[in-house]
DSSP file (Angstrom, degrees, kcal/mol; ACC not computed):
  #  RESIDUE AA STRUCTURE BP1 BP2  ACC     N-H-->O    O-->H-N    N-H-->O    O-->H-N    TCO  KAPPA ALPHA  PHI   PSI    X-CA   Y-CA   Z-CA
    1    1 A M              0   0    0      0, 0.0    68,-2.3     0, 0.0     2,-0.4   0.000 360.0 360.0 360.0 128.2   95.6  104.0  125.5
    2    2 A T  E     +A   68   0A   0     66,-0.2     2,-0.3   134,-0.1    66,-0.2  -0.961 360.0 176.2-122.4 135.3   98.2  101.4  124.8
    3    3 A E  E     -A   67   0A   0     64,-2.9    64,-2.9    -2,-0.4     2,-0.3  -0.910  15.7-147.2-129.7 157.6   98.7   99.4  121.6
    4    4 A T  E     +A   66   0A   0     -2,-0.3    16,-2.7    62,-0.2     2,-0.3  -0.927  30.4 139.2-122.0 154.2  101.2   96.9  120.4
    5    5 A G  E     -AB  65  19A   0     60,-2.0    60,-3.1    -2,-0.3     2,-0.4  -0.983  47.3 -84.8-175.7 175.1  102.5   96.3  116.9
    6    6 A K  E     -AB  64  18A   0     12,-2.3    12,-2.8    -2,-0.3     2,-0.4  -0.783  42.5-111.6-100.1 140.4  105.4   95.6  114.6
    7    7 A V  E     + B   0  17A   0     56,-2.7    55,-2.7    -2,-0.4    10,-0.2  -0.564  37.8 173.2 -70.0 122.3  107.7   98.4  113.3
    8    8 A R  E     +     0   0A   0      8,-2.9     2,-0.3    -2,-0.4     9,-0.2   0.803  63.5   2.6 -99.0 -39.0  107.0   98.6  109.6
    9    9 A E  E     - B   0  16A   0      7,-1.8     7,-2.8    51,-0.1     2,-0.5  -0.995  56.7-149.4-153.4 143.1  109.1  101.6  108.6
   10   10 A I  E     + B   0  15A   0     -2,-0.3     5,-0.2     5,-0.2     2,-0.2  -0.967  21.0 178.1-119.5 117.7  111.4  104.1  110.4
   11   11 A N        -     0   0    0      3,-3.0    -2,-0.0    -2,-0.5     0, 0.0  -0.418  46.4 -91.3-103.1-176.3  111.6  107.6  109.1
   12   12 A E  S    S+     0   0    0      1,-0.2     3,-0.1    -2,-0.2    -1,-0.0   0.932 120.2   9.6 -63.0 -47.0  113.7  110.5  110.4
   13   13 A K  S    S+     0   0    0      1,-0.1    40,-0.4    39,-0.1     2,-0.3   0.637 126.9  46.2-110.0 -18.7  111.0  111.8  112.8
   14   14 A A        -     0   0    0     38,-0.1    -3,-3.0    39,-0.0     2,-0.4  -0.895  58.5-147.1-131.4 155.8  108.3  109.2  112.8
   15   15 A V  E     -BC  10  51A   0     36,-2.9    36,-2.8    -2,-0.3     2,-0.6  -0.987  16.2-144.7-120.5 129.3  108.0  105.4  113.1
   16   16 A I  E     -BC   9  50A   0     -7,-2.8    -8,-2.9    -2,-0.4    -7,-1.8  -0.849  21.3-171.3 -98.0 125.3  105.2  103.6  111.2
   17   17 A I  E     -BC   7  49A   0     32,-3.0    32,-3.0    -2,-0.6   -10,-0.2  -0.945  21.8-141.8-122.1 134.0  103.8  100.7  113.1
   18   18 A K  E     -B    6   0A   0    -12,-2.8   -12,-2.3    -2,-0.4    30,-0.2  -0.859  32.9-133.4 -91.7 115.0  101.4   98.0  112.0
   19   19 A P  E     -B    5   0A   0      0, 0.0     2,-1.0     0, 0.0   -14,-0.3  -0.287  15.3-110.4 -71.1 152.7   99.2   97.3  115.0
   20   20 A D        -     0   0    0    -16,-2.7   -16,-0.2     1,-0.2   -15,-0.0  -0.739  37.6-177.1 -77.9 106.7   98.3   93.8  116.3
   21   21 A L        -     0   0    0     -2,-1.0     3,-0.4     1,-0.3    -1,-0.2   0.571  20.1-148.3 -87.2  -8.8   94.6   93.8  115.3
   22   22 A G        -     0   0    0      1,-0.2    -1,-0.3    -3,-0.1     3,-0.1  -0.452  54.8 -37.6  73.5-151.6   93.8   90.4  116.7
   23   23 A D  S    S+     0   0    0      1,-0.2     2,-0.4    -2,-0.1    -1,-0.2   0.875 128.2  29.6 -78.8 -38.4   91.1   88.4  115.0
   24   24 A I        -     0   0    0     -3,-0.4     2,-0.6     6,-0.0    -1,-0.2  -0.980  55.2-164.0-131.8 133.2   88.7   91.2  114.1
   25   25 A C     >  -     0   0    0     -2,-0.4     4,-2.6    -3,-0.1     3,-0.5  -0.971  15.7-151.4-107.8 120.6   89.2   94.9  113.3
   26   26 A F  T  4 S+     0   0    0     -2,-0.6    -1,-0.1     1,-0.2    -2,-0.0   0.702  87.1  69.4 -69.2 -17.9   85.9   96.6  113.5
   27   27 A G  T  4 S-     0   0    0      1,-0.1    -1,-0.2    -3,-0.0    -3,-0.0   0.943 130.9 -11.1 -65.1 -47.6   86.9   99.3  110.9
   28   28 A C  T >4 S-     0   0    0     -3,-0.5     3,-1.7     3,-0.0    -2,-0.2   0.293  88.1-112.9-136.2   7.8   86.9   96.9  108.0
   29   29 A I  T 3< S-     0   0    0     -4,-2.6    -3,-0.2     1,-0.3     5,-0.0   0.853  74.0 -67.8  54.2  36.5   86.7   93.4  109.5
   30   30 A K  T 3> S+     0   0    0     -5,-0.4     4,-0.7     1,-0.1    -1,-0.3   0.663 109.6 121.3  60.7  21.3   90.2   92.9  108.2
   31   31 A E  T <4 S+     0   0    0     -3,-1.7     4,-0.2    -6,-0.2    -2,-0.1   0.870  79.5  34.7 -77.6 -37.0   89.1   93.0  104.6
   32   32 A E  T  4 S+     0   0    0      1,-0.1     4,-0.3    -4,-0.1     6,-0.2   0.799 128.4  31.8 -86.6 -30.6   91.3   96.0  103.6
   33   33 A C  T  4 S+     0   0    0      4,-0.2    -2,-0.1     1,-0.1    -1,-0.1   0.403  87.4  93.9-114.1   2.6   94.3   95.4  105.8
   34   34 A K  S  < S+     0   0    0     -4,-0.7    -1,-0.1     2,-0.1    -3,-0.1   0.825  98.7  24.4 -72.0 -28.5   94.7   91.6  106.2
   35   35 A S  S    S+     0   0    0     -4,-0.2    -1,-0.1    -3,-0.1    -2,-0.1   0.898 141.6   1.9-101.2 -54.3   97.1   91.1  103.3
   36   36 A C  S    S-     0   0    0     -4,-0.3    -3,-0.1     3,-0.0    -2,-0.1   0.494  95.7-105.3-115.9  -4.9   99.1   94.2  102.5
   37   37 A G        -     0   0    0     -5,-0.2    10,-1.3     8,-0.1     9,-0.7   0.364  54.0 -96.8  95.7  -6.7   97.9   96.7  105.1
   38   38 A G        -     0   0    0     -6,-0.2     8,-3.8     7,-0.2     2,-0.3   0.964  39.1-132.1  59.9  88.7   95.7   98.7  102.6
   39   39 A I  B     -F   45   0B   0      6,-0.3     6,-0.2     7,-0.1    -1,-0.1  -0.556  21.7-152.6 -76.7 129.6   97.7  101.7  101.4
   40   40 A N    >   -     0   0    0      4,-2.6     3,-1.6    -2,-0.3    -1,-0.1  -0.163  38.2 -80.7 -90.4-170.3   95.8  105.0  101.6
   41   41 A T  T 3  S+     0   0    0      1,-0.3    -2,-0.1     2,-0.1    -1,-0.0   0.720 126.4  59.1 -68.7 -21.1   96.3  108.1   99.4
   42   42 A D  T 3  S-     0   0    0      2,-0.2    -1,-0.3     1,-0.0     3,-0.1   0.492 115.9-111.2 -83.8  -2.7   99.2  109.3  101.5
   43   43 A G  S <  S+     0   0    0     -3,-1.6     2,-0.4     1,-0.3    -2,-0.1   0.580  81.9 121.3  82.4   9.6  101.2  106.2  100.8
   44   44 A I  S    S-     0   0    0     -6,-0.0    -4,-2.6     1,-0.0    -1,-0.3  -0.838  76.0 -97.0-105.5 144.3  100.9  105.0  104.4
   45   45 A Y  B >   -F   39   0B   0     -2,-0.4     3,-1.1    -6,-0.2    -6,-0.3  -0.376  29.8-133.8 -61.5 132.7   99.3  101.8  105.3
   46   46 A A  T 3  S+     0   0    0     -8,-3.8     2,-0.3    -9,-0.7    -8,-0.2   0.836 103.2  49.2 -61.2 -36.1   95.7  102.4  106.3
   47   47 A A  T 3  S+     0   0    0    -10,-1.3    -1,-0.3    -9,-0.2     2,-0.3  -0.229  93.3 117.5 -97.9  44.9   95.8  100.3  109.5
   48   48 A S    <   -     0   0    0     -3,-1.1     2,-0.5    -2,-0.3   -30,-0.2  -0.777  56.0-141.2-114.5 156.2   99.0  101.9  110.7
   49   49 A I  E     -C   17   0A   0    -32,-3.0   -32,-3.0    -2,-0.3     2,-0.6  -0.960  11.9-149.9-111.7 130.7  100.0  103.9  113.7
   50   50 A I  E     +C   16   0A   0     -2,-0.5    86,-0.6   -34,-0.2     2,-0.3  -0.911  29.3 172.7-101.0 118.8  102.4  106.8  113.3
   51   51 A A  E     -Cd  15 136A   0    -36,-2.8   -36,-2.9    -2,-0.6    86,-0.2  -0.860  28.5-127.3-128.1 158.4  104.4  107.2  116.5
   52   52 A E  E     - d   0 137A   0     84,-2.0    86,-2.4    -2,-0.3   -38,-0.1  -0.646  12.2-140.8 -97.5 160.9  107.4  109.3  117.7
   53   53 A N    >   +     0   0    0    -40,-0.4     3,-1.4    -2,-0.2    84,-0.1  -0.645  34.3 158.6-119.8  71.8  110.4  107.8  119.4
   54   54 A P  T 3  S+     0   0    0      0, 0.0    -1,-0.1     0, 0.0    85,-0.1   0.744  73.1  57.9 -71.0 -21.3  111.2  110.3  122.2
   55   55 A L  T 3  S-     0   0    0     83,-0.4    84,-0.0    -3,-0.1    -2,-0.0   0.483 105.2-128.7 -84.9  -1.5  113.2  107.8  124.2
   56   56 A S    <   -     0   0    0     -3,-1.4     2,-0.1     1,-0.2    -3,-0.0   0.889  39.1-178.7  53.3  45.3  115.6  107.2  121.3
   57   57 A L        -     0   0    0     81,-0.1     2,-1.2     1,-0.1    -1,-0.2  -0.468  36.2-110.6 -69.9 144.5  115.1  103.5  121.4
   58   58 A S        -     0   0    0     -2,-0.1     2,-0.3    83,-0.0    -1,-0.1  -0.670  48.3-172.9 -80.8 101.3  117.2  101.6  118.9
   59   59 A L        -     0   0    0     -2,-1.2     2,-0.3    -6,-0.0   -49,-0.0  -0.682  13.9-170.7-100.3 148.7  114.5  100.3  116.6
   60   60 A K    >   -     0   0    0     -2,-0.3     3,-1.8   -51,-0.0   -53,-0.3  -0.963  37.8 -91.2-132.2 151.8  114.6   97.9  113.8
   61   61 A T  T 3  S+     0   0    0     -2,-0.3   -53,-0.2     1,-0.2     3,-0.1  -0.401 112.0  28.0 -61.7 133.4  112.1   96.9  111.2
   62   62 A G  T 3  S+     0   0    0    -55,-2.7    -1,-0.2     1,-0.4   -54,-0.1   0.234  86.6 131.5  99.2 -12.7  110.0   93.9  112.3
   63   63 A Q    <   -     0   0    0     -3,-1.8   -56,-2.7   -56,-0.1     2,-0.5  -0.414  58.2-123.8 -71.6 148.6  110.4   94.5  116.1
   64   64 A T  E     +A    6   0A   0    -58,-0.2    78,-2.6    -3,-0.1    79,-1.9  -0.836  38.9 176.0 -92.5 127.3  107.3   94.4  118.3
   65   65 A V  E     -AE   5 141A   0    -60,-3.1   -60,-2.0    -2,-0.5     2,-0.5  -0.843  29.1-126.1-129.1 164.3  106.9   97.6  120.3
   66   66 A E  E     -AE   4 140A   0     74,-2.7    73,-2.7    -2,-0.3    74,-1.2  -0.951  26.3-172.2-111.4 130.3  104.4   99.1  122.6
   67   67 A V  E     -AE   3 138A   0    -64,-2.9   -64,-2.9    -2,-0.5     2,-0.3  -0.901   0.8-169.8-119.9 151.2  103.0  102.5  121.8
   68   68 A S  E     -AE   2 137A   0     69,-2.5    69,-2.4    -2,-0.3   -66,-0.2  -0.972  13.2-150.7-139.6 155.9  100.8  104.7  124.0
   69   69 A A        -     0   0    0    -68,-2.3    67,-0.2    -2,-0.3    66,-0.1  -0.982  32.6-109.6-123.3 136.1   98.8  107.9  123.7
   70   70 A P     >  -     0   0    0      0, 0.0     4,-1.7     0, 0.0     3,-0.4  -0.356  20.8-127.9 -65.8 144.9   98.2  110.2  126.6
   71   71 A V  H  > S+     0   0    0      1,-0.2     4,-2.7     2,-0.2     5,-0.2   0.848 108.0  59.2 -61.1 -35.3   94.7  110.3  127.9
   72   72 A T  H  > S+     0   0    0      1,-0.2     4,-2.5     2,-0.2    -1,-0.2   0.884 104.3  50.0 -64.0 -37.5   94.6  114.1  127.6
   73   73 A S  H  > S+     0   0    0     -3,-0.4     4,-2.1     2,-0.2    -1,-0.2   0.921 112.9  45.8 -66.2 -43.7   95.2  113.9  123.9
   74   74 A I  H  X S+     0   0    0     -4,-1.7     4,-2.3     2,-0.2    -2,-0.2   0.906 113.0  50.9 -65.4 -41.4   92.5  111.4  123.3
   75   75 A F  H  X S+     0   0    0     -4,-2.7     4,-2.6     2,-0.2     5,-0.2   0.916 109.6  50.1 -62.6 -44.2   90.1  113.4  125.5
   76   76 A R  H  X S+     0   0    0     -4,-2.5     4,-2.2     1,-0.2    -1,-0.2   0.909 111.7  48.1 -61.5 -42.6   90.8  116.6  123.6
   77   77 A Q  H  X S+     0   0    0     -4,-2.1     4,-1.2     2,-0.2    -1,-0.2   0.896 112.1  49.5 -66.2 -39.3   90.2  114.9  120.3
   78   78 A A  H  X S+     0   0    0     -4,-2.3     4,-1.9     1,-0.2     3,-0.3   0.920 112.4  46.9 -65.3 -43.4   86.9  113.4  121.6
   79   79 A M  H  X S+     0   0    0     -4,-2.6     4,-2.5     1,-0.2    -2,-0.2   0.871 108.4  55.6 -67.3 -35.9   85.7  116.7  122.9
   80   80 A A  H  < S+     0   0    0     -4,-2.2    -1,-0.2     1,-0.2    -2,-0.2   0.786 114.0  42.1 -65.7 -26.3   86.6  118.5  119.6
   81   81 A A  H  < S+     0   0    0     -4,-1.2    -2,-0.2    -3,-0.3    -1,-0.2   0.758 122.5  36.5 -89.7 -27.2   84.5  115.9  117.8
   82   82 A L  H  X S+     0   0    0     -4,-1.9     4,-1.4    -5,-0.1    -2,-0.2   0.833 107.8  57.1 -97.8 -36.0   81.5  115.9  120.2
   83   83 A I  H  X S+     0   0    0     -4,-2.5     4,-2.7    -5,-0.2     5,-0.3   0.928 100.0  55.3 -69.7 -46.2   81.0  119.4  121.5
   84   84 A P  H  > S+     0   0    0      0, 0.0     4,-2.5     0, 0.0    -1,-0.2   0.906 108.8  47.4 -58.0 -42.6   80.6  121.4  118.2
   85   85 A P  H  > S+     0   0    0      0, 0.0     4,-2.3     0, 0.0    -2,-0.2   0.910 113.0  49.4 -63.4 -38.0   77.7  119.2  117.0
   86   86 A A  H  X S+     0   0    0     -4,-1.4     4,-2.3     1,-0.2     5,-0.2   0.917 112.9  46.7 -64.8 -41.6   76.0  119.5  120.4
   87   87 A L  H  X S+     0   0    0     -4,-2.7     4,-2.9     2,-0.2    -1,-0.2   0.867 109.6  55.6 -66.0 -35.6   76.4  123.2  120.3
   88   88 A G  H  X S+     0   0    0     -4,-2.5     4,-2.5    -5,-0.3    28,-0.3   0.921 109.2  45.8 -61.8 -44.5   75.1  123.3  116.7
   89   89 A F  H  X S+     0   0    0     -4,-2.3     4,-2.6    26,-0.2    -2,-0.2   0.942 114.4  48.0 -63.1 -47.1   71.9  121.5  117.7
   90   90 A T  H  X S+     0   0    0     -4,-2.3     4,-2.5     1,-0.2     5,-0.3   0.915 113.0  48.0 -61.0 -43.8   71.4  123.8  120.7
   91   91 A A  H  X S+     0   0    0     -4,-2.9     4,-2.7     1,-0.2     5,-0.3   0.925 112.3  48.9 -63.7 -44.3   72.1  126.9  118.6
   92   92 A G  H  X S+     0   0    0     -4,-2.5     4,-1.5    20,-0.2    20,-0.3   0.903 113.3  47.3 -61.8 -41.6   69.7  125.8  115.9
   93   93 A F  H  X S+     0   0    0     -4,-2.6     4,-1.6    -5,-0.2    -2,-0.2   0.957 119.1  37.2 -65.0 -51.9   66.9  125.0  118.4
   94   94 A F  H  X S+     0   0    0     -4,-2.5     4,-2.2     1,-0.2    -2,-0.2   0.827 113.6  55.0 -76.8 -31.2   67.2  128.2  120.4
   95   95 A L  H  X S+     0   0    0     -4,-2.7     4,-2.8    -5,-0.3     5,-0.3   0.868 107.2  52.0 -67.4 -34.3   67.9  130.5  117.5
   96   96 A T  H  X S+     0   0    0     -4,-1.5     4,-2.4    -5,-0.3     7,-0.3   0.917 110.9  47.7 -64.2 -42.6   64.7  129.2  115.8
   97   97 A R  H  < S+     0   0    0     -4,-1.6    -2,-0.2     2,-0.2    -1,-0.2   0.882 114.3  48.0 -62.5 -38.7   62.8  130.0  119.0
   98   98 A L  H  < S+     0   0    0     -4,-2.2    -2,-0.2     1,-0.2    -1,-0.2   0.938 122.1  30.7 -70.0 -48.1   64.4  133.5  119.1
   99   99 A F  H  < S+     0   0    0     -4,-2.8    -2,-0.2     1,-0.3    -3,-0.2   0.751 131.3  33.9 -87.0 -24.9   63.8  134.5  115.5
  100  100 A L    ><  +     0   0    0     -4,-2.4     3,-2.2    -5,-0.3    -1,-0.3  -0.676  66.4 173.5-128.0  78.0   60.6  132.6  114.9
  101  101 A P  T 3  S+     0   0    0      0, 0.0    -1,-0.1     0, 0.0    -4,-0.1   0.743  79.2  53.7 -62.3 -23.3   58.7  132.6  118.3
  102  102 A K  T 3  S+     0   0    0      2,-0.0    -5,-0.1     0, 0.0     2,-0.1   0.365  81.6 123.1 -91.7   6.3   55.6  131.0  116.8
  103  103 A A    <   -     0   0    0     -3,-2.2    -3,-0.0    -7,-0.3     2,-0.0  -0.371  64.7-115.1 -68.1 145.4   57.6  128.1  115.3
  104  104 A S     >  -     0   0    0      1,-0.1     4,-1.9    -2,-0.1     5,-0.2  -0.247  24.1-106.9 -74.7 167.6   56.5  124.6  116.5
  105  105 A E  H  > S+     0   0    0      1,-0.2     4,-2.4     2,-0.2     5,-0.2   0.883 121.2  55.2 -61.2 -38.8   58.6  122.3  118.5
  106  106 A A  H  > S+     0   0    0      1,-0.2     4,-2.6     2,-0.2    -1,-0.2   0.880 105.9  51.1 -63.9 -38.5   59.2  120.1  115.5
  107  107 A A  H  > S+     0   0    0      2,-0.2     4,-2.4     1,-0.2    -1,-0.2   0.901 110.4  49.3 -66.0 -40.3   60.5  123.1  113.5
  108  108 A C  H  X S+     0   0    0     -4,-1.9     4,-2.1     2,-0.2    -2,-0.2   0.912 112.9  46.9 -64.6 -42.2   62.9  124.0  116.3
  109  109 A V  H  X S+     0   0    0     -4,-2.4     4,-2.6     2,-0.2    -2,-0.2   0.901 110.8  52.4 -66.2 -40.5   64.2  120.4  116.4
  110  110 A A  H  X S+     0   0    0     -4,-2.6     4,-2.2     2,-0.2    -2,-0.2   0.917 110.6  47.3 -62.6 -42.6   64.5  120.2  112.7
  111  111 A A  H  X S+     0   0    0     -4,-2.4     4,-2.3     1,-0.2    -1,-0.2   0.891 111.8  52.1 -64.4 -38.3   66.6  123.4  112.7
  112  112 A G  H  X S+     0   0    0     -4,-2.1     4,-2.1   -20,-0.3   -20,-0.2   0.907 109.5  48.3 -63.1 -42.2   68.7  121.9  115.5
  113  113 A V  H  X S+     0   0    0     -4,-2.6     4,-2.3     2,-0.2     5,-0.2   0.890 109.8  52.7 -66.5 -39.4   69.3  118.7  113.6
  114  114 A V  H  X S+     0   0    0     -4,-2.2     4,-2.1     1,-0.2    -2,-0.2   0.942 113.0  43.3 -61.8 -46.9   70.3  120.7  110.5
  115  115 A L  H  X S+     0   0    0     -4,-2.3     4,-2.7     2,-0.2   -26,-0.2   0.811 109.4  58.9 -70.1 -28.6   72.9  122.7  112.4
  116  116 A L  H  X S+     0   0    0     -4,-2.1     4,-2.3   -28,-0.3    -2,-0.2   0.955 110.9  41.0 -60.6 -49.7   74.0  119.5  114.2
  117  117 A F  H  X S+     0   0    0     -4,-2.3     4,-2.4     2,-0.2    -2,-0.2   0.861 113.6  53.7 -68.7 -34.6   74.9  117.9  110.9
  118  118 A A  H  X S+     0   0    0     -4,-2.1     4,-2.2    -5,-0.2    -1,-0.2   0.934 111.2  45.6 -63.8 -44.7   76.4  121.2  109.6
  119  119 A A  H  X S+     0   0    0     -4,-2.7     4,-2.5     1,-0.2    -2,-0.2   0.903 112.5  51.1 -65.0 -40.4   78.7  121.5  112.7
  120  120 A A  H  X S+     0   0    0     -4,-2.3     4,-2.4     1,-0.2    -1,-0.2   0.899 110.5  49.0 -63.7 -39.8   79.6  117.8  112.4
  121  121 A F  H  X S+     0   0    0     -4,-2.4     4,-2.7     2,-0.2    -2,-0.2   0.891 110.2  50.9 -66.6 -39.1   80.5  118.3  108.7
  122  122 A I  H  X S+     0   0    0     -4,-2.2     4,-2.5     2,-0.2    -2,-0.2   0.928 111.3  47.7 -63.6 -44.5   82.6  121.3  109.5
  123  123 A V  H  X S+     0   0    0     -4,-2.5     4,-2.6     1,-0.2     5,-0.2   0.924 112.6  49.8 -61.2 -43.9   84.5  119.4  112.2
  124  124 A Y  H  X S+     0   0    0     -4,-2.4     4,-2.0     1,-0.2    -2,-0.2   0.921 111.3  48.8 -60.5 -44.9   85.0  116.5  109.8
  125  125 A S  H  X S+     0   0    0     -4,-2.7     4,-1.7     2,-0.2    -2,-0.2   0.906 113.0  46.9 -63.5 -42.5   86.3  118.9  107.1
  126  126 A I  H  X S+     0   0    0     -4,-2.5     4,-2.6     1,-0.2    -2,-0.2   0.929 113.7  47.3 -65.6 -45.0   88.7  120.6  109.4
  127  127 A K  H  < S+     0   0    0     -4,-2.6    -1,-0.2     1,-0.2    -2,-0.2   0.813 108.7  56.0 -68.2 -29.3   90.0  117.3  110.8
  128  128 A K  H  < S+     0   0    0     -4,-2.0    -1,-0.2    -5,-0.2    -2,-0.2   0.888 114.2  39.0 -68.3 -38.6   90.4  115.9  107.3
  129  129 A R  H  < S+     0   0    0     -4,-1.7    -2,-0.2     1,-0.3    -1,-0.2   0.866 129.0  30.1 -78.9 -38.4   92.7  118.8  106.3
  130  130 A T  S  < S-     0   0    0     -4,-2.6    -1,-0.3    -5,-0.2    -2,-0.1  -0.767  81.0-163.7-124.7  85.1   94.6  119.1  109.6
  131  131 A P        -     0   0    0      0, 0.0    -3,-0.1     0, 0.0    -4,-0.0  -0.240  36.5 -85.2 -64.9 158.4   94.8  115.7  111.2
  132  132 A P        -     0   0    0      0, 0.0     3,-0.1     0, 0.0    -5,-0.0  -0.212  52.2 -97.2 -62.8 155.8   95.8  115.7  114.9
  133  133 A G        -     0   0    0      1,-0.2     2,-1.2    -3,-0.1     3,-0.1   0.018  59.6 -64.5 -63.6 177.2   99.5  115.7  115.8
  134  134 A K        +     0   0    0      1,-0.2    -1,-0.2   -83,-0.0   -82,-0.1  -0.517  59.8 169.1 -69.9  98.9  101.5  112.7  116.6
  135  135 A A        +     0   0    0     -2,-1.2     2,-0.3   -85,-0.1    -1,-0.2   0.744  50.6  82.9 -84.4 -24.1   99.7  111.5  119.7
  136  136 A F  E     -d   51   0A   0    -86,-0.6   -84,-2.0   -67,-0.2     2,-0.3  -0.609  54.7-177.1 -87.4 140.7  101.4  108.1  119.9
  137  137 A T  E     -dE  52  68A   0    -69,-2.4   -69,-2.5    -2,-0.3     2,-0.5  -0.981  31.5-113.8-130.8 147.0  104.8  107.6  121.4
  138  138 A I  E     + E   0  67A   0    -86,-2.4   -83,-0.4    -2,-0.3   -71,-0.3  -0.687  32.5 177.9 -81.2 125.0  106.9  104.4  121.6
  139  139 A T  E     -     0   0A   0    -73,-2.7     2,-0.3    -2,-0.5   -72,-0.2   0.800  57.7 -11.6 -99.6 -34.7  107.2  103.4  125.2
  140  140 A R  E     - E   0  66A   0    -74,-1.2   -74,-2.7   -83,-0.0     2,-0.5  -0.994  58.8-111.1-162.3 160.5  109.1  100.1  125.1
  141  141 A I  E     - E   0  65A   0     -2,-0.3   -76,-0.3   -76,-0.2   -83,-0.0  -0.858  25.4-177.5 -95.4 126.4  110.4   97.3  122.9
  142  142 A I              0   0    0    -78,-2.6   -77,-0.2    -2,-0.5    -1,-0.2   0.868 360.0 360.0 -90.4 -43.2  108.6   94.0  123.5
  143  143 A D              0   0    0    -79,-1.9   -78,-0.1     0, 0.0    -2,-0.1   0.364 360.0 360.0-124.3 360.0  110.5   91.7  121.1
C-alpha cells in the first residue's frame, strides 16, 4: 500500500504526514480534517500517517513524500481483525450444540452471533490499547 502526503512534523523517531485525501475521505467525508486536520486525544492529527524514516532522507516540513506499508503487515492486521470473530461464531454455534444437544438451529446461531460480537469487541479493545507498530515507512521524496 502506497500513500502520498505532506510532512507535517518531524520527531526523533517518527514523521507525521498529512495524507493527500483527494476530494473525498470516506472516514468523515472531510468534515473533521478539511481545515485543521482534526486533532485527536493523543495530540496527533486524526487524518495523519505516522511513518519511520529508515532511509535517513533529509526531510523538511511541507515536503511531499511517498510512504508505503508492507503487504505482510496489512495482511497480519486484517487477519487479526477477521479471524477472532469468525472463530467466536463457530465456537458459539458448536459449543451450543455440544452442551445443549436439543437446542434449535436458531439458538445455536444466536449463541454464535453473541460470541462473534464478543470476540470482535475483545479485538477492538486490545487494538485500542495497543495499536499496531509503525507499519509505514517513507520511501522517497516527491517534492
